N, C-alpha and C positions, 0 to 999 in steps of 0.2 A: 512435312515440316513438322518437330514437335510440338506438342502442344505445352504452351509456358506452365510453371509450376503455380499455382495458386498460394497467394500468402496463406500465414497462418491463421488461423481463426484467431479474432480479435475479442480479449474479454474485461467487461469493466465490472469492477467491484467495489462495492461500498463495506468498509471495516469498521467496528467498533470493538477496539482495546480495552479491556479492563484491570485493574490489578495496581501495583505500583509501577505506571507505567509515567508518570510525570516527574519532573527533577531528575531523572537520570538518564538525559540524552536521548528518550527512545525516537522524538521527533526528528533528530538531526538523523541519528542512525537509520531510522526507515526511509529517510529521505535517500541518503548515500547509498542503501542495499538498493532501492529502486532504479537510482541513476545506472547503477551496475548493472541493471540486469536489465537495463533498457525499457523500464515501465514510466508512464508518464502519469500524472495526476498531482495529489495535494495529501498533507497529512496537518494535521491542527491538534491542540488541546482541547479539552469540552472542561467546563467548569465544574461539572460532576467528578471531573478527575479520570475520566478517560481520555483515549487517544481516537480521533477519530480520522478517515482517510478514504480516498478514494483512488484507485490504481485500473489502469487502464493500460493493454499492451498484447503480444503475444500470449496465447494461453498458458504457456510453461511458464514463462516468465512472472504473470500474475498469480499463478500457483506456487509457483516457488517463493514471491515475497508474502504471500497468506501464510506460508509453512516457517518462513523466519519471524514473522511478528507473533506466532503461537511462543516464542521462547523472547525475542529483542534482546537488547544490550546486556550486556554483564549485568548493570545494578538492579535490570529489572524483574519483577515477578509479573507474571502476566496470568491473572486468573481465567481470562475469558476471550474469544475472540470472535465475534458473530459478522459473519458474511451475507451480502447479499447481492444479487443483481441489480444492477440499476443502467439508465440509459446511458449509450456511449455519448462522450463528447470530446471535445477537440482541448487538449493540454498542449502547452511549450513547455517541455520540462518536467520537472516534478518538486512542487514549492512547498514550503512550510508557510501555512496560511497563520493567523493572528487567532488566538483562544477565543472559544466560542460559547 
């Protein structure tokens, strides 16, 4: 009997994106890209002008979302993306949260 294929490794990453990333549809676009990739988590604006997100899913999908965040939507200007490992959580879908 063949061994079952193990599920792909899951990553959970915290992102902080800086630059001209508010008022340009960044949160909405990141949420749409996450859903397209099958990534769960959330995204929100920060009062300091940055965007913060937590992304969880198959490693390749999370890494693809991080790469997308390095340029963002057409009107954005991304100056930097910091990425940190965070503990896994349970997310239902990908949410746009209120500014903090």
